[in-house]
N, C-alpha and C positions, 0 to 999 in steps of 0.2 A: 549561541553559535552566529559565528560573523558572518554577515551577509554577503552572498557570490557577488560577482562581478559581472553586471550585464553582459550579456552577448548580444552584439550587433548581427543582423541580417549580413548572410555572405555578399549579397550584391554592395551593401555599404563599406562593409570591407574591403571591396574590391575598389568602389570610390575613393577611400581613404589611401589607399593604394597606390592610384594613380597620381592622388598629389601630391604623398610623399615623394614620389620616383620623378617629378617633373613632365607625366606624361599629358602633355597637351590636348595631341589627337584625340587621345582616349577620352580624356574630360568633355571637349567638343561635342564627340559621338553620344557620349552620357545625356547631355544638355539636351542635345538635338532629337534623343528619345522620348526627352519626358519626363527621365526618371526622378526620383525623388531626392534632394538634397539634406533632408532631415534626417539625425540620428533618433531613435525611438525617446520618449521622454524621460523614459529611465536608464539612459546610456549617460555614461560618465563623461564629466565636464570634456576631457580628451577629447569625444568622438565629434565634439562640433568642428563642422567642415570647414567653416572661416576661420576658425583658431588654427587648424591646421595645418591650413596653407599659408597663412602669415609668419607662423613660427618656422615652415619648412623654408620659407623664403624665395617660391620662384614667383617671381613679380607677374610676368602672363598668365601662371595658374589663379591667383589670387584677382588680377584682374577680369579673367574669363567668369570668376564665382561671382563678382560685384556686378558685371554688366548682366546676369540674369538676374540678379533682383531678389527681393523677398526677405530679405534681412532686416531684422528690428533696428531702432534703434541703438538698444541696448547692446546688440550684437555688434553693431556697428562700431559701439564707442568701446566696447572690449577689446574686438581687433586693431581701433587704431591706437589704444593706451599699451597693446601687445607688439605691434610693430614701432611705437616708440623706444619700448624697454629694450628690444632687441637694437636698437639704434639703426632702423630700417626706414629713413625719412621717405625714401621712393615711393616704397609700400605704403607710409603714413598720408602721404600727399595724394596717392590713388584711393584710399580711401574716404578721404575730404573731399575729393569730387564726386565721387557716389553719393557721398551722405547728404550732398548739398543740391545732389540732382532732383528734379521732379521726376516723380513715378512715372508719369506719364508719357516721358522725354523720349523722344521719337517712333511715338504712337498715332496714324494721322487723326486727326478730328472725328471722321466720319468713326473710325472704330471707338472713340472715345467715347461719344453721343451711345452707341449701341449699347458700351458697357453701364453706362450711366443708366439708360434706359430698362435694361436687364436686374439692376442693382447689384452686380457687381464690380468690388473695388478694382480699381485701375492699380492693381498689383502685380505682378508677376507669377508670384506662386498661387494667389487666388485665380486668376484668369487660368492659368495651366488647370487649377485641379476641376473649374469648369468645363474645360474641354473633356477632360479624361471623365467628366460624368455627365456630361450632355445637356449640362444648364446653359450650356454657350453650344449651340448648333445651327442649323440650317431653317430651324423652327423658329428662332429668337428674333425678334422684332429688329429689322435693320442688317441681322446678320446675312449675308450672300457670300459669294466665291470671293469677292474682292477683298473683304473685311474680313474674311477669314486668312486671306494669305497677306494682310497686313499685319494681322493679329500674330500669326504664327511667326513672321519676320522678326516683329518685336520679342518675341519672346524666344528666337534664335532656334526654332524647331522647325522640321520637315514641313513644307507646302500640303503634302500629300500628307498630312495627320492622318491619322486609322480615318478609315472612311467612315465608317458609323457615326463617327462627330456630326456631318452633315447627312444625315437620314434621308433618303430619296424621297420624294412628297407623294404618296400614292393614291391621294382624294383626287375626286375627281374634279376638272374644271368649274370655276362658280356659273352658277346657272345665268342663262340668259333673263335678267332681271330688271334690265334698263338701267342699274348702276353700272360705273366702271370698276375695273378691276381693282383700282386703287382702293375705293370707297367699302366696296364687297370685303377687301381684307382687311381693311380699318375697323369693320361692324364685327369681323369675324376676332379678331384679337381682343375685343374690347368687351365680346360676350353678348353681343347685341343681334338678334334673328335679323335676318335681313328682310324683315315683313314691315309694310307700312305703318301698321299699329304700334309696333316696337320703336321703331326708329322715330316715330312721331311723339310718342312718350319720353323717349331719350333727350329730345331734342328740349320739350317743355319742362322736363324734371332736372336738367343742367346736368345730365349724364354725358352730353354730349355739347362741349363749349370749347369754340376753336381757340386753339392757342394758351389752352390749359387741360382740358380732358376730353379726350385719351391722350397718351402721347402721341406727338404728330399729327395731329387734328388741325388742318389750317384753313383757309378760309376759304380755299378753292373747293376742298371735300363739304365743307359745312355748307354752300351754296348750292351744290349738285345733292345733298339730300334733301334741304328746303327745296328745291324745287321737285324732286320725287315726290315728297310726300305731300306737297301743296299746302306749306304754311307760309308766312312772312316770314323773314330772317330778322327784320327788324319789329317785330312783334314781339319774338320771344325774350324772356328774362335775361337780363346780363347777370348770371352768376360767377 
């Protein structure tokens, strides 16, 4: 019995329709909404979005999809071969341009450091997935409203991406224990209780080493913690 042709989701059928008819604004709205550009794994080869765009031949549509990012080297090479077979040198040049461009192009260094610290690949589809699932949110180290704005601009989506992405922090403010907000925040993110015995132990065992661990632990915070627990920073082991 012959296998049935895989059925595409209705929304993906709409996306392919936008591409085939050259509906640039509809495609831009689709991308701003953060919707997927991927066909199911069992979909036929013709359902590949970038291939469809190259075959149809609308230069602006191809450029918008390439700018969205997330295409593998194999997909880009396949699209390049297809453009050349259709004698579309302009589209081929466009694909070559985006194939050689760094994935982080256009993303400010602050946002790049945030993604690196969170272990999120600097690749648009991966970052978009992290936003959707909450893996990248207001609770992520270094991820504040300005970094969120930069990331959204880089992805080409609305800066007011669903408010659940950056949840309101309802926790009470840090207690007045003699440490700065910065030092308290670092201890919380590192999972170290803001208690002198616990911090002293972390300093002596190498859980707190300026410039090494945890991420973003610098000399100024190190000096503050040493003063707070009453240890000589020069006497600590260099790990």
